[in-house]
C-alpha angles and dihedrals in degrees: 000000000000113000120221111262093248091057096052114098116255116219108234095173089098092077091054090049092050089051090049090052095049089048089056091047092050092050092048091050091048091051092048091053091046090051098050091046091052095046136233094314090067098031096074091056091045091052090057091051091049090050089055090049090050089057090050089051091051089055091052092049090048089052091051093051092046091052091044091057093050103038121092100193119034129186089238133025109287092236090054092051090049092048094047091048094050093047092049089050088053091055093053091045089052092054091048092047092050093049091048093052094046089056095041095049096048095214107186128217097023106235120241088239091065091050090050092051092049088052088054092050091051093047089049091050090053090051089051090053091051091047093054092044088054091047090052092050093041091242132136110308103166097075090061091047090052089052092052090050090050092052092049091053090048092049092049091051092047094050092050089056094043093051092047090051091046093056090047099049110021112090098178109085096203093051090047091054093047096048094043092052093050091049089052094047091051092048090047089057090058087051089055090052088053089051089059091048091051092054090046091053090051090049092052093048092047093051099039 
């Protein structure tokens, strides 16, 4: 006997998994900021911790995809759940990639611009957490998405200025290449946060 759609159980676990993933992202961003503020002596240890968090995040994403393939009724459209999961995975990967390069390139001292960008990533990660908490509670999501978009624009503007200054003042070509690449990886991570916000905005509009 086929039950009417409204009587079939709807799997709400996806919201909890999203919240778990943004918690992991926020912690990774916090550690990254802590590491760059402390300097290279601390950053190597932080990068290992972030790598462990990245593996935890992979497990969460795997759980989401497994549930998605076995759940008949989901709280959001399956393609939106898949898209949100993939974009969140990209954010965590971006944080891990940035941390890895900062350790591998041994930039010393760590420029203030890198610290500022890590602060933006952390602030953006906190806004992502608030957005998913609002989504779970069916509260206002858009204000947090707007904040994430604002941070991305600010990061983009900052990196343009930092790269321009780098080409003007840095005489060592290897250092220039290293620093420029790290700036771009950090800015790309704010882009990835914005990608999540864009999908969230589409979800809100679709379900309003």
